[in-house]
C-alpha positions as CSV (number, residue, x, y, z in Angstrom):
1,M,-101.7,-67.9,69.4
2,D,-100.6,-64.8,67.1
3,R,-98.4,-62.8,69.7
4,Q,-99.1,-59.3,68.3
5,S,-103.1,-60.2,68.6
6,V,-103.0,-60.7,72.3
7,T,-105.4,-59.0,74.2
8,A,-106.2,-58.1,77.9
9,E,-109.0,-60.7,77.5
10,D,-106.7,-63.3,76.6
11,V,-104.3,-62.6,79.6
12,A,-107.5,-62.3,82.2
13,R,-108.6,-65.8,81.0
14,H,-105.4,-67.4,81.4
15,V,-105.2,-66.2,84.9
16,G,-108.8,-66.4,85.7
17,V,-109.4,-62.7,86.5
18,S,-111.5,-59.9,85.0
19,R,-110.2,-57.8,82.2
20,S,-110.1,-54.7,84.6
21,T,-107.9,-56.5,87.0
22,V,-105.5,-57.1,84.0
23,S,-105.3,-53.3,83.4
24,R,-105.0,-52.3,87.1
25,A,-102.2,-54.7,87.2
26,F,-100.1,-52.9,84.7
27,S,-100.3,-49.7,86.8
28,A,-99.5,-48.7,90.1
29,D,-102.9,-49.6,91.6
30,R,-102.6,-50.8,95.3
31,L,-105.9,-52.9,95.2
32,V,-104.2,-55.3,93.0
33,K,-102.6,-58.2,95.2
34,K,-99.1,-58.8,94.9
35,V,-99.5,-62.5,94.1
36,T,-102.5,-61.4,91.4
37,R,-100.2,-59.0,89.8
38,K,-97.5,-61.3,89.4
39,K,-99.3,-64.0,87.8
40,I,-100.8,-61.8,85.6
41,L,-97.4,-60.2,84.4
42,K,-96.0,-63.9,84.3
43,A,-98.8,-64.9,82.0
44,A,-98.5,-61.5,80.0
45,E,-94.8,-62.3,79.6
46,E,-95.5,-65.8,78.4
47,L,-98.2,-65.0,75.9
48,G,-96.6,-61.9,74.4
49,Y,-99.0,-59.5,75.6
50,Q,-98.1,-55.6,75.8
51,P,-100.6,-53.0,77.4
52,N,-101.3,-50.1,75.4
53,A,-100.2,-47.2,77.6
54,L,-102.1,-44.4,75.6
55,A,-105.6,-46.3,75.8
56,Q,-105.3,-46.6,79.4
57,A,-104.5,-43.3,79.8
58,L,-107.7,-42.3,77.9
59,I,-109.8,-44.7,80.1
60,S,-108.4,-43.7,83.3
61,R,-107.5,-39.9,82.3
62,R,-103.9,-40.3,84.1
63,S,-101.1,-42.3,82.1
64,Q,-97.9,-43.8,83.4
65,I,-95.7,-41.3,81.8
66,V,-93.8,-39.1,84.3
67,G,-93.2,-35.7,83.4
68,I,-89.7,-34.2,84.0
69,V,-88.9,-30.6,84.0
70,M,-84.8,-29.8,83.8
71,G,-82.8,-26.8,82.7
72,E,-80.2,-26.7,80.5
73,L,-77.9,-29.8,80.7
74,N,-74.8,-28.0,80.2
75,N,-73.7,-28.7,83.9
76,P,-72.4,-32.6,84.1
77,F,-74.3,-33.0,87.1
78,H,-77.7,-32.5,85.8
79,A,-77.1,-34.7,82.9
80,I,-76.0,-37.2,85.4
81,L,-79.2,-36.8,87.5
82,H,-81.4,-37.0,84.5
83,G,-80.0,-40.1,83.2
84,A,-80.2,-42.0,86.8
85,L,-83.6,-40.6,86.9
86,T,-85.2,-41.9,83.7
87,S,-83.3,-45.1,84.1
88,S,-85.1,-45.7,87.6
89,L,-88.6,-44.5,86.2
90,Q,-88.2,-47.2,83.4
91,A,-87.0,-49.8,85.5
92,N,-90.5,-49.2,87.2
93,G,-92.5,-49.1,84.6
94,Y,-93.0,-45.6,84.0
95,I,-92.5,-43.5,80.8
96,P,-90.1,-40.3,81.5
97,M,-91.3,-37.4,79.2
98,T,-88.4,-34.6,79.4
99,A,-89.1,-30.7,78.9
100,Q,-86.3,-28.4,79.0
101,L,-86.5,-24.7,80.4
102,G,-84.5,-22.2,78.6
103,P,-84.6,-18.8,76.9
104,D,-87.1,-19.9,74.5
105,K,-89.3,-22.4,76.6
106,S,-91.5,-21.8,79.6
107,I,-93.0,-23.6,82.4
108,T,-96.2,-23.0,80.5
109,D,-95.2,-24.8,77.4
110,A,-93.8,-28.1,79.2
111,V,-97.6,-27.8,81.4
112,S,-99.3,-27.9,78.0
113,M,-97.3,-30.8,76.4
114,F,-97.9,-32.8,79.7
115,R,-101.4,-32.0,80.1
116,Q,-101.9,-33.5,76.1
117,Y,-100.3,-36.5,77.2
118,Q,-102.4,-36.9,80.7
119,V,-99.1,-37.6,82.6
120,G,-99.6,-39.0,86.0
121,A,-97.0,-36.8,87.7
122,V,-94.4,-34.0,87.3
123,L,-90.9,-33.8,88.6
124,L,-89.3,-30.3,89.0
125,T,-85.7,-30.6,88.6
126,S,-84.6,-27.3,87.1
127,M,-81.8,-25.5,88.8
128,V,-84.0,-22.7,89.1
129,V,-87.7,-23.6,90.3
130,T,-90.0,-21.0,91.3
131,Q,-93.2,-21.0,93.5
132,S,-95.3,-20.0,90.2
133,M,-93.6,-23.3,88.4
134,I,-95.1,-25.3,91.2
135,A,-98.5,-23.4,91.2
136,A,-98.5,-23.6,87.2
137,C,-98.4,-27.4,87.6
138,R,-101.1,-27.4,90.2
139,K,-103.7,-25.1,88.5
140,A,-103.6,-27.6,85.4
141,G,-104.4,-30.3,87.8
142,L,-101.1,-32.2,87.5
143,L,-99.4,-33.9,90.6
144,V,-96.0,-32.4,91.2
145,A,-92.8,-33.1,93.2
146,L,-89.5,-31.4,93.6
147,L,-85.8,-33.1,92.8
148,N,-82.9,-31.8,94.0
149,R,-84.1,-28.9,95.8
150,I,-86.8,-27.9,98.5
151,D,-90.3,-26.3,98.3
152,E,-90.3,-24.0,101.5
153,E,-94.1,-23.2,100.8
154,D,-95.0,-27.0,101.4
155,L,-97.0,-26.8,98.0
156,A,-95.1,-30.0,96.6
157,A,-93.4,-33.0,98.1
158,S,-89.6,-32.7,98.0
159,V,-86.7,-35.2,97.8
160,C,-83.1,-33.2,98.0
161,A,-79.6,-33.5,99.1
162,D,-79.2,-31.9,102.8
163,L,-76.9,-29.0,101.1
164,E,-76.3,-27.2,104.2
165,Q,-75.0,-30.2,105.9
166,G,-72.8,-30.8,102.7
167,G,-71.5,-27.4,103.0
168,M,-70.5,-27.9,106.3
169,L,-68.6,-30.6,105.5
170,A,-66.7,-29.0,102.8
171,A,-65.8,-25.9,105.6
172,E,-64.9,-28.4,108.2
173,H,-62.7,-30.6,105.9
174,I,-60.7,-27.3,104.8
175,I,-60.3,-25.7,108.4
176,S,-58.9,-29.2,109.3
177,R,-55.8,-27.9,107.0
178,S,-55.3,-24.5,109.2
179,P,-55.6,-22.0,106.6
180,S,-55.3,-18.4,107.2
181,R,-56.9,-16.9,104.1
182,I,-60.0,-19.1,102.8
183,A,-61.9,-18.0,99.9
184,I,-65.5,-19.1,98.7
185,I,-66.7,-19.1,95.4
186,E,-70.7,-18.9,95.0
187,G,-72.9,-20.8,92.9
188,H,-75.6,-19.2,90.5
189,E,-77.4,-16.3,92.4
190,K,-81.0,-17.3,91.7
191,S,-80.3,-20.6,92.6
192,W,-81.9,-22.2,96.0
193,T,-79.1,-24.9,95.9
194,A,-76.5,-22.6,95.8
195,K,-77.7,-20.2,98.7
196,A,-78.0,-23.5,100.7
197,R,-74.5,-24.7,100.1
198,L,-73.2,-21.1,100.9
199,A,-75.1,-21.3,104.3
200,G,-73.6,-24.7,105.0
201,H,-69.8,-23.3,104.0
202,L,-70.2,-19.9,106.2
203,A,-72.0,-22.0,109.0
204,G,-69.2,-24.1,109.1
205,L,-66.8,-21.7,109.2
206,Q,-68.4,-19.7,111.6
207,R,-68.5,-22.6,114.0
208,A,-64.5,-22.4,113.9
209,G,-64.4,-18.7,114.5
210,I,-63.6,-17.8,110.9
211,T,-64.5,-15.4,108.5
212,P,-63.7,-15.7,104.9
213,V,-61.4,-13.1,103.3
214,W,-63.2,-13.4,100.1
215,V,-66.8,-14.4,98.9
216,L,-66.8,-14.2,95.4
217,P,-70.0,-14.3,92.9
218,G,-70.1,-17.4,90.3
219,D,-72.7,-19.5,88.4
220,Y,-71.4,-23.1,88.7
221,T,-69.7,-22.7,85.5
222,Y,-66.2,-23.6,84.5
223,K,-65.4,-19.9,83.6
224,A,-66.5,-18.7,87.0
225,G,-63.8,-20.8,88.5
226,A,-61.3,-19.2,85.6
227,V,-62.6,-15.9,86.3
228,A,-62.0,-16.1,90.2
229,A,-58.5,-17.3,89.8
230,D,-57.7,-14.0,88.0
231,V,-59.3,-12.0,91.0
232,L,-57.7,-14.3,93.8
233,F,-54.1,-14.7,92.2
234,S,-53.2,-11.8,90.1
235,D,-52.0,-9.2,92.8
236,G,-52.0,-8.9,96.5
237,P,-52.5,-11.8,99.1
238,R,-53.4,-14.8,97.8
239,P,-55.8,-17.8,99.5
240,D,-54.3,-20.7,100.8
241,A,-57.9,-22.7,100.8
242,V,-60.6,-21.9,98.2
243,I,-64.2,-23.7,98.7
244,C,-66.0,-23.9,95.5
245,A,-69.9,-24.1,94.9
246,N,-69.3,-27.1,92.4
247,D,-66.9,-29.2,90.7
248,L,-66.8,-27.6,87.5
249,T,-66.1,-23.9,89.1
250,A,-63.1,-25.6,90.8
251,M,-61.8,-27.3,87.7
252,G,-61.9,-23.8,86.2
253,L,-59.9,-22.5,89.3
254,M,-57.6,-25.4,89.4
255,D,-56.7,-25.0,85.4
256,T,-56.1,-21.3,85.2
257,A,-54.1,-21.1,88.5
258,R,-51.9,-23.7,87.5
259,S,-51.2,-22.6,83.6
260,K,-51.5,-18.8,84.0
261,Y,-49.9,-18.5,87.8
262,G,-47.7,-21.3,87.9
263,L,-49.3,-22.5,91.5
264,R,-49.2,-25.9,92.8
265,I,-52.3,-27.8,94.3
266,P,-52.4,-28.3,97.2
267,N,-49.0,-27.0,97.9
268,D,-49.8,-23.5,97.2
269,F,-53.6,-23.8,98.0
270,A,-55.7,-26.5,98.9
271,V,-59.3,-26.7,97.1
272,I,-62.5,-28.4,97.4
273,G,-65.7,-28.8,95.1
274,F,-69.1,-30.2,95.5
275,D,-71.3,-32.8,93.5
276,D,-68.4,-35.4,92.6
277,I,-68.9,-35.7,89.0
278,P,-67.1,-38.4,87.2
279,M,-64.3,-35.8,85.9
280,A,-63.6,-35.1,90.0
281,E,-61.5,-38.4,90.0
282,W,-59.7,-37.7,86.8
283,D,-55.6,-37.8,87.4
284,C,-55.5,-34.0,86.3
285,F,-57.8,-33.1,88.9
286,D,-57.9,-35.7,91.6
287,L,-60.4,-33.3,93.7
288,T,-61.9,-33.6,97.0
289,T,-65.5,-32.7,96.8
290,V,-69.0,-33.6,98.4
291,R,-70.7,-36.4,97.0
292,L,-74.3,-35.7,96.2
293,P,-76.3,-38.9,97.3
294,V,-77.7,-39.3,93.4
295,N,-78.7,-42.9,93.9
296,R,-80.4,-42.5,97.3
297,M,-82.3,-39.5,96.2
298,I,-83.7,-41.2,92.9
299,E,-84.7,-44.3,95.1
300,R,-86.8,-41.9,97.0
301,T,-88.1,-40.1,94.1
302,T,-89.2,-43.1,92.4
303,D,-91.0,-44.2,95.9
304,L,-92.5,-40.9,95.9
305,V,-94.0,-41.3,92.3
306,D,-95.2,-44.9,92.9
307,R,-97.0,-43.5,96.0
308,M,-98.8,-40.7,93.8
309,M,-99.5,-42.8,90.9
310,A,-101.5,-45.3,93.0
311,E,-103.2,-42.6,95.2
312,P,-103.7,-39.7,93.0
313,T,-103.2,-37.1,95.7
314,Q,-100.9,-34.0,96.3
315,V,-98.5,-34.6,99.3
316,S,-96.0,-32.0,100.5
317,E,-93.3,-34.3,102.8
318,K,-90.1,-33.2,102.4
319,T,-87.1,-35.7,102.4
320,W,-83.3,-34.7,103.2
321,V,-80.7,-37.2,102.2
322,P,-77.1,-36.5,103.9
323,C,-74.1,-35.6,101.5
324,R,-70.5,-37.4,101.8
325,L,-67.0,-35.9,102.0
326,V,-64.7,-37.4,99.4
327,M,-61.3,-36.7,100.0
328,R,-58.6,-36.8,97.0
329,G,-55.4,-34.9,96.3
330,T,-56.3,-31.2,96.3
331,T,-56.4,-31.2,100.1
């Protein structure tokens, strides 16, 4: 048999099931028994059958495509999260379709594209997710979930690292060095994740009866760390410990403190980041940080997608995944 001409009917005859059962076996339909699905997938592999995903979408009005809404990928962590997410979705039989938000691209553009391709579910992973974004997806009839942040109004399911817990870990570790002047560099002012991290930092310090001497604005960028270094080290009393909203900010702070002010880390001051991006373990940084549980978050998210696709109903559960401290040379 010509492998290019193999049809669903051929697979059905080979296994002894109906054509519709073959079609359902290539989706997340729970009505197909595991044993039957295994037989069908094995027969399809032997015969060289590949289902037509677009044809299936036209029939069911819902495809195996999963829409992903991302912000700009200039932050290394966002690129890492996106790579892990798309790999997991593909491994589980889904087709990732990414829409990037930016100055010239809105959620309306993304929703329009997702509707054209009849996506089965949408994952919002942008750094700044608004309730209007969630509402726009739901109004268009799209199943939606959030990754790396929480929907506080319970309109959609959420999978997120426990950022407040991670922020407290960072503060408690810095306190263990018995500093006298602590500085905090915040993340993006409009970001829910930045607010959660800051809340954890402040709560951890408050438990020990400590108030930070400086709380500086930032935006999760390398430049924000460099600017903060000029504020903290150019004149007057200097901090002996700095808590940063993310690793990239910590790296900008460290490079400027060393090259411009001749400071040594951790001799002159300790610094801790957040995220644990690959660069954090480079010898030039050796950065103590809080690791985001990317793999566990992705596992939970893929499981959530499985359930949403199998029974196309909107859910609103919250899943928190704890963070972990990674100690290196900067503390």
